[in-house]
N, CA, C, O and the ligand as a Tripos MOL2 file, in Angstrom:
@<TRIPOS>MOLECULE
protein
  225   223    57     0     0
PROTEIN
NO_CHARGES

@<TRIPOS>ATOM
      1 N           0.8410   -1.1980    0.0000 N.3       1 MET1
      2 CA          0.0000    0.0000    0.0000 C.3       1 MET1
      3 C           0.8790    1.2510    0.0000 C.2       1 MET1
      4 O           1.7840    1.3880    0.8240 O.2       1 MET1
      5 N           0.6050    2.1410   -0.9160 N.am      2 SER2
      6 CA          1.4170    3.3600   -0.9570 C.3       2 SER2
      7 C           1.0720    4.2870    0.2040 C.2       2 SER2
      8 O          -0.0170    4.2250    0.7750 O.2       2 SER2
      9 N           2.0070    5.1230    0.5260 N.am      3 ARG3
     10 CA          1.8400    6.0500    1.6610 C.3       3 ARG3
     11 C           0.6140    6.9500    1.4670 C.2       3 ARG3
     12 O          -0.1060    7.2460    2.4210 O.2       3 ARG3
     13 N           0.3880    7.3800    0.2190 N.am      4 VAL4
     14 CA         -0.7260    8.2780   -0.0670 C.3       4 VAL4
     15 C          -2.0670    7.6240    0.2700 C.2       4 VAL4
     16 O          -2.9400    8.2320    0.8880 O.2       4 VAL4
     17 N          -2.1990    6.3730   -0.1530 N.am      5 ILE5
     18 CA         -3.4420    5.6470    0.1260 C.3       5 ILE5
     19 C          -3.6260    5.4650    1.6280 C.2       5 ILE5
     20 O          -4.7300    5.5820    2.1620 O.2       5 ILE5
     21 N          -2.5110    5.1760    2.2900 N.am      6 GLN6
     22 CA         -2.5190    5.0020    3.7450 C.3       6 GLN6
     23 C          -2.9890    6.2870    4.4480 C.2       6 GLN6
     24 O          -3.8050    6.2490    5.3680 O.2       6 GLN6
     25 N          -2.4480    7.4210    3.9850 N.am      7 ILE7
     26 CA         -2.8220    8.7160    4.5740 C.3       7 ILE7
     27 C          -4.2890    9.0130    4.3300 C.2       7 ILE7
     28 O          -4.9980    9.4420    5.2400 O.2       7 ILE7
     29 N          -4.7490    8.7880    3.1070 N.am      8 ALA8
     30 CA         -6.1450    9.0510    2.7560 C.3       8 ALA8
     31 C          -7.0780    8.2200    3.6370 C.2       8 ALA8
     32 O          -8.1050    8.7040    4.1120 O.2       8 ALA8
     33 N          -6.6980    6.9640    3.8410 N.am      9 LYS9
     34 CA         -7.4950    6.0630    4.6570 C.3       9 LYS9
     35 C          -7.5510    6.5560    6.1050 C.2       9 LYS9
     36 O          -8.6010    6.5510    6.7480 O.2       9 LYS9
     37 N          -6.3900    6.9780    6.5880 N.am     10 GLN10
     38 CA         -6.2970    7.4520    7.9680 C.3      10 GLN10
     39 C          -7.0870    8.7390    8.1680 C.2      10 GLN10
     40 O          -7.7430    8.9220    9.1940 O.2      10 GLN10
     41 N          -7.0210    9.6340    7.1750 N.am     11 LEU11
     42 CA         -7.7900   10.8860    7.2410 C.3      11 LEU11
     43 C          -9.2820   10.5980    7.3490 C.2      11 LEU11
     44 O         -10.0050   11.2200    8.1280 O.2      11 LEU11
     45 N          -9.7170    9.6410    6.5450 N.am     12 LYS12
     46 CA        -11.1230    9.2490    6.5490 C.3      12 LYS12
     47 C         -11.5290    8.7540    7.9520 C.2      12 LYS12
     48 O         -12.5710    9.1300    8.4910 O.2      12 LYS12
     49 N         -10.6860    7.9170    8.5040 N.am     13 GLU13
     50 CA        -10.9780    7.3590    9.8300 C.3      13 GLU13
     51 C         -11.0130    8.4510   10.8970 C.2      13 GLU13
     52 O         -11.8760    8.4550   11.7740 O.2      13 GLU13
     53 N         -10.0540    9.3810   10.8040 N.am     14 LEU14
     54 CA         -9.9910   10.4660   11.7820 C.3      14 LEU14
     55 C         -11.1850   11.4010   11.6390 C.2      14 LEU14
     56 O         -11.7190   11.8980   12.6300 O.2      14 LEU14
     57 N         -11.6020   11.6360   10.3850 N.am     15 GLU15
     58 CA        -12.7980   12.4450   10.1340 C.3      15 GLU15
     59 C         -14.0090   11.8470   10.8380 C.2      15 GLU15
     60 O         -14.7780   12.5470   11.4960 O.2      15 GLU15
     61 N         -14.1570   10.5470   10.6830 N.am     16 LEU16
     62 CA        -15.2740    9.8560   11.3290 C.3      16 LEU16
     63 C         -15.2040   10.0150   12.8450 C.2      16 LEU16
     64 O         -16.2140   10.2450   13.5110 O.2      16 LEU16
     65 N         -13.9950    9.8880   13.3710 N.am     17 GLU17
     66 CA        -13.8030    9.9900   14.8070 C.3      17 GLU17
     67 C         -14.1090   11.4090   15.2960 C.2      17 GLU17
     68 O         -14.7420   11.5970   16.3360 O.2      17 GLU17
     69 N         -13.6520   12.3960   14.5330 N.am     18 VAL18
     70 CA        -13.9130   13.7980   14.8870 C.3      18 VAL18
     71 C         -15.4250   14.0640   14.8990 C.2      18 VAL18
     72 O         -15.9500   14.6930   15.8180 O.2      18 VAL18
     73 N         -16.1060   13.5760   13.8660 N.am     19 ASN19
     74 CA        -17.5620   13.7650   13.8080 C.3      19 ASN19
     75 C         -18.2520   13.1310   15.0050 C.2      19 ASN19
     76 O         -19.1610   13.7030   15.6070 O.2      19 ASN19
     77 N         -17.7890   11.9340   15.3270 N.am     20 GLN20
     78 CA        -18.3300   11.2120   16.4740 C.3      20 GLN20
     79 C         -18.1370   12.0160   17.7640 C.2      20 GLN20
     80 O         -19.0550   12.1510   18.5740 O.2      20 GLN20
     81 N         -16.9180   12.5460   17.9350 N.am     21 LEU21
     82 CA        -16.5930   13.3060   19.1450 C.3      21 LEU21
     83 C         -17.3830   14.6140   19.2010 C.2      21 LEU21
     84 O         -17.8200   15.0320   20.2730 O.2      21 LEU21
     85 N         -17.5640   15.2600   18.0400 N.am     22 LYS22
     86 CA        -18.3580   16.4960   17.9910 C.3      22 LYS22
     87 C         -19.7820   16.2320   18.4480 C.2      22 LYS22
     88 O         -20.3530   16.9940   19.2280 O.2      22 LYS22
     89 N         -20.3470   15.1370   17.9490 N.am     23 LYS23
     90 CA        -21.7110   14.7600   18.3310 C.3      23 LYS23
     91 C         -21.8090   14.5180   19.8290 C.2      23 LYS23
     92 O         -22.7550   14.9530   20.4860 O.2      23 LYS23
     93 N         -20.8130   13.8150   20.3530 N.am     24 GLU24
     94 CA        -20.7860   13.5050   21.7740 C.3      24 GLU24
     95 C         -20.7030   14.7830   22.5950 C.2      24 GLU24
     96 O         -21.3860   14.9280   23.6090 O.2      24 GLU24
     97 N         -19.8550   15.7130   22.1450 N.am     25 LEU25
     98 CA        -19.6840   16.9780   22.8470 C.3      25 LEU25
     99 C         -20.9890   17.7850   22.8360 C.2      25 LEU25
    100 O         -21.3820   18.3610   23.8510 O.2      25 LEU25
    101 N         -21.6520   17.8190   21.6770 N.am     26 ILE26
    102 CA        -22.9130   18.5480   21.5630 C.3      26 ILE26
    103 C         -23.9480   17.9700   22.5200 C.2      26 ILE26
    104 O         -24.6890   18.7060   23.1710 O.2      26 ILE26
    105 N         -23.9900   16.6410   22.5960 N.am     27 ASN27
    106 CA        -24.9260   15.9870   23.5140 C.3      27 ASN27
    107 C         -24.6360   16.3520   24.9710 C.2      27 ASN27
    108 O         -25.5510   16.5840   25.7600 O.2      27 ASN27
    109 N         -23.3600   16.3970   25.3080 N.am     28 ILE28
    110 CA        -22.9760   16.7690   26.6730 C.3      28 ILE28
    111 C         -23.3680   18.2230   26.9460 C.2      28 ILE28
    112 O         -23.8740   18.5530   28.0190 O.2      28 ILE28
    113 N         -23.1230   19.0870   25.9480 N.am     29 GLN29
    114 CA        -23.4230   20.5080   26.1250 C.3      29 GLN29
    115 C         -24.9190   20.7600   26.2170 C.2      29 GLN29
    116 O         -25.3560   21.7130   26.8630 O.2      29 GLN29
    117 N         -25.7120   19.8980   25.5640 N.am     30 LYS30
    118 CA        -27.1750   20.0330   25.6060 C.3      30 LYS30
    119 C         -27.7180   19.8300   27.0090 C.2      30 LYS30
    120 O         -28.6430   20.5240   27.4330 O.2      30 LYS30
    121 N         -27.1410   18.8780   27.7250 N.am     31 ILE31
    122 CA        -27.6730   18.5500   29.0480 C.3      31 ILE31
    123 C         -26.9120   19.2440   30.1800 C.2      31 ILE31
    124 O         -27.2630   19.1000   31.3510 O.2      31 ILE31
    125 N         -25.8620   20.0020   29.8190 N.am     32 CYS32
    126 CA        -25.0520   20.6750   30.8370 C.3      32 CYS32
    127 C         -25.8190   21.8450   31.4540 C.2      32 CYS32
    128 O         -26.5030   22.5930   30.7560 O.2      32 CYS32
    129 N         -25.6930   21.9870   32.7620 N.am     33 GLU33
    130 CA        -26.1850   23.1960   33.4080 C.3      33 GLU33
    131 C         -25.0120   24.1660   33.4410 C.2      33 GLU33
    132 O         -24.1830   24.1440   34.3510 O.2      33 GLU33
    133 N         -24.9680   25.0170   32.4190 N.am     34 HIS34
    134 CA        -23.7860   25.8430   32.1890 C.3      34 HIS34
    135 C         -23.4240   26.7340   33.3750 C.2      34 HIS34
    136 O         -24.2800   27.2900   34.0640 O.2      34 HIS34
    137 N         -22.1330   26.8360   33.5710 N.am     35 GLU35
    138 CA        -21.5990   27.8270   34.5050 C.3      35 GLU35
    139 C         -20.6300   28.6950   33.7220 C.2      35 GLU35
    140 O         -19.4760   28.3300   33.4990 O.2      35 GLU35
    141 N         -21.1320   29.8620   33.3090 N.am     36 PHE36
    142 CA        -20.3570   30.6820   32.3870 C.3      36 PHE36
    143 C         -19.3210   31.5540   33.0730 C.2      36 PHE36
    144 O         -19.5180   32.0790   34.1690 O.2      36 PHE36
    145 N         -18.2030   31.6810   32.3650 N.am     37 GLN37
    146 CA        -17.1790   32.6070   32.7690 C.3      37 GLN37
    147 C         -17.0800   33.6420   31.6410 C.2      37 GLN37
    148 O         -16.8090   33.2900   30.4930 O.2      37 GLN37
    149 N         -17.3010   34.9090   31.9730 N.am     38 LYS38
    150 CA        -17.3870   35.9200   30.9200 C.3      38 LYS38
    151 C         -16.0900   36.6790   30.7220 C.2      38 LYS38
    152 O         -15.3530   36.9680   31.6650 O.2      38 LYS38
    153 N         -15.8360   36.9940   29.4410 N.am     39 ASN39
    154 CA        -14.8650   38.0510   29.1910 C.3      39 ASN39
    155 C         -15.5660   39.1050   28.3320 C.2      39 ASN39
    156 O         -16.7970   39.1260   28.3080 O.2      39 ASN39
    157 N         -14.8600   39.9600   27.6440 N.am     40 ASP40
    158 CA        -15.4920   41.0770   26.9370 C.3      40 ASP40
    159 C         -16.3940   40.6360   25.7890 C.2      40 ASP40
    160 O         -17.4100   41.2780   25.5220 O.2      40 ASP40
    161 N         -16.0440   39.5730   25.1210 N.am     41 TYR41
    162 CA        -16.7460   39.2230   23.8930 C.3      41 TYR41
    163 C         -17.5130   37.9070   23.9490 C.2      41 TYR41
    164 O         -18.5030   37.7250   23.2400 O.2      41 TYR41
    165 N         -17.0510   37.0000   24.7900 N.am     42 ILE42
    166 CA        -17.6940   35.6930   24.8320 C.3      42 ILE42
    167 C         -17.8650   35.2440   26.2800 C.2      42 ILE42
    168 O         -17.2250   35.7620   27.1950 O.2      42 ILE42
    169 N         -18.7320   34.2810   26.4540 N.am     43 GLN43
    170 CA        -18.7620   33.5960   27.7290 C.3      43 GLN43
    171 C         -18.5830   32.1070   27.4740 C.2      43 GLN43
    172 O         -19.1530   31.5500   26.5350 O.2      43 GLN43
    173 N         -17.7910   31.4800   28.3160 N.am     44 VAL44
    174 CA        -17.4570   30.0740   28.1360 C.3      44 VAL44
    175 C         -17.9070   29.3000   29.3640 C.2      44 VAL44
    176 O         -17.6540   29.7040   30.4990 O.2      44 VAL44
    177 N         -18.5680   28.1960   29.1230 N.am     45 CYS45
    178 CA        -18.9630   27.3440   30.2380 C.3      45 CYS45
    179 C         -17.7290   26.6210   30.7850 C.2      45 CYS45
    180 O         -16.9760   25.9970   30.0380 O.2      45 CYS45
    181 N         -17.5440   26.7180   32.0800 N.am     46 THR46
    182 CA        -16.3580   26.0940   32.6840 C.3      46 THR46
    183 C         -16.4950   24.5820   32.7440 C.2      46 THR46
    184 O         -15.5010   23.8740   32.9040 O.2      46 THR46
    185 N         -17.7220   24.0810   32.6170 N.am     47 LYS47
    186 CA        -17.9320   22.6430   32.7310 C.3      47 LYS47
    187 C         -17.8310   21.9250   31.3890 C.2      47 LYS47
    188 O         -17.1850   20.8810   31.2870 O.2      47 LYS47
    189 N         -18.4690   22.4840   30.3620 N.am     48 CYS48
    190 CA        -18.4910   21.7620   29.0800 C.3      48 CYS48
    191 C         -17.8080   22.5310   27.9490 C.2      48 CYS48
    192 O         -17.7630   22.0540   26.8150 O.2      48 CYS48
    193 N         -17.2710   23.7270   28.2540 N.am     49 HIS49
    194 CA        -16.5510   24.5460   27.2840 C.3      49 HIS49
    195 C         -17.4410   25.0820   26.1630 C.2      49 HIS49
    196 O         -16.9490   25.4520   25.0970 O.2      49 HIS49
    197 N         -18.7420   25.1210   26.4070 N.am     50 TYR50
    198 CA        -19.6510   25.7150   25.4440 C.3      50 TYR50
    199 C         -19.4010   27.2210   25.3720 C.2      50 TYR50
    200 O         -19.2910   27.8920   26.3980 O.2      50 TYR50
    201 N         -19.3120   27.7450   24.1410 N.am     51 ILE51
    202 CA        -18.9780   29.1640   23.9640 C.3      51 ILE51
    203 C         -20.1900   29.9260   23.4140 C.2      51 ILE51
    204 O         -20.8210   29.5090   22.4420 O.2      51 ILE51
    205 N         -20.4890   31.0310   24.0540 N.am     52 GLU52
    206 CA        -21.5590   31.9010   23.5880 C.3      52 GLU52
    207 C         -20.9890   33.2820   23.3280 C.2      52 GLU52
    208 O         -20.2330   33.8170   24.1390 O.2      52 GLU52
    209 N         -21.3580   33.8540   22.1890 N.am     53 SER53
    210 CA        -20.8690   35.1900   21.8700 C.3      53 SER53
    211 C         -21.7170   36.2430   22.5460 C.2      53 SER53
    212 O         -22.9440   36.1410   22.5700 O.2      53 SER53
    213 N         -21.0660   37.2570   23.0960 N.am     54 LEU54
    214 CA        -21.7890   38.3510   23.7320 C.3      54 LEU54
    215 C         -21.7330   39.5830   22.8440 C.2      54 LEU54
    216 O         -22.3090   40.6230   23.1650 O.2      54 LEU54
    217 N         -21.0490   39.4560   21.7500 N.am     55 TYR55
    218 CA        -20.7810   40.5870   20.8720 C.3      55 TYR55
    219 C         -21.5770   40.3930   19.5970 C.2      55 TYR55
    220 O         -21.2650   39.5050   18.8040 O.2      55 TYR55
    221 N         -22.5820   41.1940   19.3910 N.am     56 TRP56
    222 CA        -23.4380   41.0090   18.2110 C.3      56 TRP56
    223 C         -23.0830   41.9550   17.0790 C.2      56 TRP56
    224 O         -23.7150   41.9180   16.0230 O.2      56 TRP56
    225 ZN        -21.9290   23.8810   30.0980 Zn       57 ZN57
@<TRIPOS>BOND
     1     1     2 1
     2     2     3 1
     3     3     4 2
     4     3     5 am
     5     5     6 1
     6     6     7 1
     7     7     8 2
     8     7     9 am
     9     9    10 1
    10    10    11 1
    11    11    12 2
    12    11    13 am
    13    13    14 1
    14    14    15 1
    15    15    16 2
    16    15    17 am
    17    17    18 1
    18    18    19 1
    19    19    20 2
    20    19    21 am
    21    21    22 1
    22    22    23 1
    23    23    24 2
    24    23    25 am
    25    25    26 1
    26    26    27 1
    27    27    28 2
    28    27    29 am
    29    29    30 1
    30    30    31 1
    31    31    32 2
    32    31    33 am
    33    33    34 1
    34    34    35 1
    35    35    36 2
    36    35    37 am
    37    37    38 1
    38    38    39 1
    39    39    40 2
    40    39    41 am
    41    41    42 1
    42    42    43 1
    43    43    44 2
    44    43    45 am
    45    45    46 1
    46    46    47 1
    47    47    48 2
    48    47    49 am
    49    49    50 1
    50    50    51 1
    51    51    52 2
    52    51    53 am
    53    53    54 1
    54    54    55 1
    55    55    56 2
    56    55    57 am
    57    57    58 1
    58    58    59 1
    59    59    60 2
    60    59    61 am
    61    61    62 1
    62    62    63 1
    63    63    64 2
    64    63    65 am
    65    65    66 1
    66    66    67 1
    67    67    68 2
    68    67    69 am
    69    69    70 1
    70    70    71 1
    71    71    72 2
    72    71    73 am
    73    73    74 1
    74    74    75 1
    75    75    76 2
    76    75    77 am
    77    77    78 1
    78    78    79 1
    79    79    80 2
    80    79    81 am
    81    81    82 1
    82    82    83 1
    83    83    84 2
    84    83    85 am
    85    85    86 1
    86    86    87 1
    87    87    88 2
    88    87    89 am
    89    89    90 1
    90    90    91 1
    91    91    92 2
    92    91    93 am
    93    93    94 1
    94    94    95 1
    95    95    96 2
    96    95    97 am
    97    97    98 1
    98    98    99 1
    99    99   100 2
   100    99   101 am
   101   101   102 1
   102   102   103 1
   103   103   104 2
   104   103   105 am
   105   105   106 1
   106   106   107 1
   107   107   108 2
   108   107   109 am
   109   109   110 1
   110   110   111 1
   111   111   112 2
   112   111   113 am
   113   113   114 1
   114   114   115 1
   115   115   116 2
   116   115   117 am
   117   117   118 1
   118   118   119 1
   119   119   120 2
   120   119   121 am
   121   121   122 1
   122   122   123 1
   123   123   124 2
   124   123   125 am
   125   125   126 1
   126   126   127 1
   127   127   128 2
   128   127   129 am
   129   129   130 1
   130   130   131 1
   131   131   132 2
   132   131   133 am
   133   133   134 1
   134   134   135 1
   135   135   136 2
   136   135   137 am
   137   137   138 1
   138   138   139 1
   139   139   140 2
   140   139   141 am
   141   141   142 1
   142   142   143 1
   143   143   144 2
   144   143   145 am
   145   145   146 1
   146   146   147 1
   147   147   148 2
   148   147   149 am
   149   149   150 1
   150   150   151 1
   151   151   152 2
   152   151   153 am
   153   153   154 1
   154   154   155 1
   155   155   156 2
   156   155   157 am
   157   157   158 1
   158   158   159 1
   159   159   160 2
   160   159   161 am
   161   161   162 1
   162   162   163 1
   163   163   164 2
   164   163   165 am
   165   165   166 1
   166   166   167 1
   167   167   168 2
   168   167   169 am
   169   169   170 1
   170   170   171 1
   171   171   172 2
   172   171   173 am
   173   173   174 1
   174   174   175 1
   175   175   176 2
   176   175   177 am
   177   177   178 1
   178   178   179 1
   179   179   180 2
   180   179   181 am
   181   181   182 1
   182   182   183 1
   183   183   184 2
   184   183   185 am
   185   185   186 1
   186   186   187 1
   187   187   188 2
   188   187   189 am
   189   189   190 1
   190   190   191 1
   191   191   192 2
   192   191   193 am
   193   193   194 1
   194   194   195 1
   195   195   196 2
   196   195   197 am
   197   197   198 1
   198   198   199 1
   199   199   200 2
   200   199   201 am
   201   201   202 1
   202   202   203 1
   203   203   204 2
   204   203   205 am
   205   205   206 1
   206   206   207 1
   207   207   208 2
   208   207   209 am
   209   209   210 1
   210   210   211 1
   211   211   212 2
   212   211   213 am
   213   213   214 1
   214   214   215 1
   215   215   216 2
   216   215   217 am
   217   217   218 1
   218   218   219 1
   219   219   220 2
   220   219   221 am
   221   221   222 1
   222   222   223 1
   223   223   224 2
@<TRIPOS>SUBSTRUCTURE
     1 MET1         2 RESIDUE 1 A MET
     2 SER2         6 RESIDUE 1 A SER
     3 ARG3        10 RESIDUE 1 A ARG
     4 VAL4        14 RESIDUE 1 A VAL
     5 ILE5        18 RESIDUE 1 A ILE
     6 GLN6        22 RESIDUE 1 A GLN
     7 ILE7        26 RESIDUE 1 A ILE
     8 ALA8        30 RESIDUE 1 A ALA
     9 LYS9        34 RESIDUE 1 A LYS
    10 GLN10       38 RESIDUE 1 A GLN
    11 LEU11       42 RESIDUE 1 A LEU
    12 LYS12       46 RESIDUE 1 A LYS
    13 GLU13       50 RESIDUE 1 A GLU
    14 LEU14       54 RESIDUE 1 A LEU
    15 GLU15       58 RESIDUE 1 A GLU
    16 LEU16       62 RESIDUE 1 A LEU
    17 GLU17       66 RESIDUE 1 A GLU
    18 VAL18       70 RESIDUE 1 A VAL
    19 ASN19       74 RESIDUE 1 A ASN
    20 GLN20       78 RESIDUE 1 A GLN
    21 LEU21       82 RESIDUE 1 A LEU
    22 LYS22       86 RESIDUE 1 A LYS
    23 LYS23       90 RESIDUE 1 A LYS
    24 GLU24       94 RESIDUE 1 A GLU
    25 LEU25       98 RESIDUE 1 A LEU
    26 ILE26      102 RESIDUE 1 A ILE
    27 ASN27      106 RESIDUE 1 A ASN
    28 ILE28      110 RESIDUE 1 A ILE
    29 GLN29      114 RESIDUE 1 A GLN
    30 LYS30      118 RESIDUE 1 A LYS
    31 ILE31      122 RESIDUE 1 A ILE
    32 CYS32      126 RESIDUE 1 A CYS
    33 GLU33      130 RESIDUE 1 A GLU
    34 HIS34      134 RESIDUE 1 A HIS
    35 GLU35      138 RESIDUE 1 A GLU
    36 PHE36      142 RESIDUE 1 A PHE
    37 GLN37      146 RESIDUE 1 A GLN
    38 LYS38      150 RESIDUE 1 A LYS
    39 ASN39      154 RESIDUE 1 A ASN
    40 ASP40      158 RESIDUE 1 A ASP
    41 TYR41      162 RESIDUE 1 A TYR
    42 ILE42      166 RESIDUE 1 A ILE
    43 GLN43      170 RESIDUE 1 A GLN
    44 VAL44      174 RESIDUE 1 A VAL
    45 CYS45      178 RESIDUE 1 A CYS
    46 THR46      182 RESIDUE 1 A THR
    47 LYS47      186 RESIDUE 1 A LYS
    48 CYS48      190 RESIDUE 1 A CYS
    49 HIS49      194 RESIDUE 1 A HIS
    50 TYR50      198 RESIDUE 1 A TYR
    51 ILE51      202 RESIDUE 1 A ILE
    52 GLU52      206 RESIDUE 1 A GLU
    53 SER53      210 RESIDUE 1 A SER
    54 LEU54      214 RESIDUE 1 A LEU
    55 TYR55      218 RESIDUE 1 A TYR
    56 TRP56      222 RESIDUE 1 A TRP
    57 ZN57       225 GROUP 0 **** ****
């Protein structure tokens, strides 16, 4: 197997894993009772790292 094919295959696998992890994170953030820490432009939940913009 050439290196290029190997890389392409690995990228595909990592993409799937990233998507899976994103979904998992979104699910966690959905049920989180956020505790926000604010700065000038955004607030970030200290528990699940959910980010909300305060700057419109
Ligand atoms: Zn949260």
